[in-house]
C-alpha positions as CSV (number, residue, x, y, z in Angstrom):
1,Q,-54.8,1.1,-120.9
2,V,-53.8,-1.7,-123.1
3,Q,-56.6,-4.1,-124.1
4,L,-56.1,-7.6,-125.6
5,V,-59.5,-8.7,-127.3
6,E,-60.1,-12.2,-127.3
7,S,-62.8,-14.1,-129.2
8,G,-63.8,-17.8,-130.4
9,G,-64.6,-19.7,-127.4
10,G,-67.6,-21.9,-127.0
11,L,-69.2,-25.3,-126.5
12,V,-67.8,-28.2,-128.6
13,Q,-68.1,-31.8,-128.5
14,P,-65.1,-34.2,-127.6
15,G,-62.8,-34.5,-130.6
16,G,-64.1,-31.2,-132.1
17,S,-62.1,-28.1,-132.9
18,L,-62.2,-24.3,-132.0
19,R,-59.9,-21.5,-133.0
20,L,-59.3,-18.5,-130.5
21,S,-58.3,-15.1,-131.7
22,C,-56.7,-12.2,-129.6
23,G,-56.0,-8.7,-131.0
24,A,-53.6,-6.4,-129.6
25,P,-52.2,-2.9,-130.2
26,E,-49.7,-3.0,-132.9
27,N,-46.8,-1.5,-130.6
28,I,-47.4,-4.5,-128.2
29,F,-48.0,-7.2,-130.7
30,R,-44.7,-6.4,-132.7
31,T,-42.4,-6.5,-129.5
32,Y,-44.1,-8.7,-126.7
33,R,-44.2,-12.3,-126.7
34,M,-47.9,-13.5,-126.9
35,G,-49.4,-16.5,-125.4
36,W,-52.6,-18.4,-124.3
37,Y,-53.1,-19.6,-120.8
38,R,-56.1,-21.3,-119.3
39,Q,-57.8,-21.8,-116.0
40,P,-60.2,-24.7,-115.4
41,P,-62.7,-24.5,-112.8
42,G,-61.2,-24.4,-109.4
43,K,-57.7,-24.6,-110.3
44,Q,-54.8,-22.3,-111.1
45,R,-54.1,-20.4,-114.5
46,D,-51.4,-22.2,-116.4
47,V,-49.7,-21.7,-119.7
48,V,-51.0,-23.4,-122.9
49,A,-48.7,-22.0,-125.7
50,L,-46.3,-19.1,-126.5
51,I,-45.1,-17.5,-129.6
52,T,-42.3,-14.9,-129.8
53,S,-42.1,-11.8,-131.9
54,A,-39.7,-14.1,-134.0
55,S,-42.6,-16.8,-134.0
56,S,-40.6,-19.3,-132.1
57,T,-43.4,-21.5,-130.4
58,S,-43.6,-23.5,-127.2
59,Y,-46.5,-25.5,-125.9
60,A,-47.7,-27.2,-122.9
61,D,-47.1,-31.2,-122.9
62,S,-50.7,-31.6,-122.3
63,V,-51.7,-29.8,-125.9
64,K,-48.7,-30.6,-127.9
65,G,-49.7,-32.1,-131.3
66,R,-53.2,-30.9,-130.8
67,F,-53.0,-27.2,-130.6
68,T,-51.1,-24.5,-132.7
69,I,-50.4,-21.2,-131.9
70,S,-49.8,-18.7,-134.7
71,R,-49.6,-14.9,-135.2
72,D,-50.7,-12.7,-138.2
73,N,-48.4,-9.6,-138.1
74,A,-50.6,-7.7,-140.7
75,K,-53.5,-8.0,-138.3
76,N,-51.9,-7.8,-135.1
77,T,-53.5,-10.9,-133.8
78,V,-52.6,-14.3,-132.3
79,Y,-54.6,-17.4,-132.8
80,L,-54.9,-20.7,-131.0
81,Q,-56.1,-23.5,-133.0
82,M,-57.3,-26.3,-130.9
83,N,-58.0,-29.7,-132.3
84,S,-59.0,-33.1,-131.0
85,L,-60.5,-31.3,-127.9
86,K,-60.9,-33.2,-124.7
87,P,-63.1,-32.7,-121.6
88,E,-60.2,-31.7,-119.6
89,D,-59.5,-28.8,-122.1
90,T,-62.5,-27.1,-120.6
91,A,-61.3,-23.7,-119.1
92,V,-61.3,-20.2,-119.4
93,Y,-58.8,-19.3,-121.8
94,Y,-56.7,-16.1,-121.5
95,C,-54.5,-14.2,-124.0
96,N,-51.3,-12.8,-122.5
97,A,-48.5,-10.2,-123.8
98,Y,-45.4,-10.3,-121.8
99,H,-42.0,-8.3,-122.4
100,P,-39.0,-8.7,-120.0
101,Y,-38.9,-4.8,-119.5
102,N,-42.5,-4.6,-118.2
103,P,-43.2,-6.1,-114.9
104,S,-46.9,-6.1,-115.5
105,P,-47.8,-8.3,-118.3
106,Y,-51.3,-7.8,-120.1
107,W,-54.0,-9.9,-120.1
108,G,-57.3,-10.5,-122.0
109,Q,-60.6,-10.6,-120.5
110,G,-60.9,-14.4,-120.9
111,T,-63.0,-16.6,-123.1
112,Q,-64.7,-19.7,-121.9
113,V,-64.0,-23.1,-123.8
114,T,-66.3,-26.0,-122.9
115,V,-65.7,-29.6,-124.3
116,S,-68.6,-31.8,-123.6
117,S,-71.0,-34.1,-125.3
């Protein structure tokens, strides 16, 4: 069973920063598109940022200019650097691995991010 292991969530004040990390097995990391999704309380899960195996990135409009997704191929790890955090960024953040040939994408267990004073 493929495991995506997340870390880095926590409580931060508005305007603060956090960095999330997600480790994946090498065979997954090298060929899958990696991404971060989030699910606020009582709402659906939505995409935050995506990065392909070629390091092409895309972002939700709500986080552009504040969040940066990156990958370290030597560590099989994808990161989400979150700056200028707002209370509306509060959510459970999930790491995702997707490949068009695999109908069942892989998910991490989720990590809570709370932005509050």
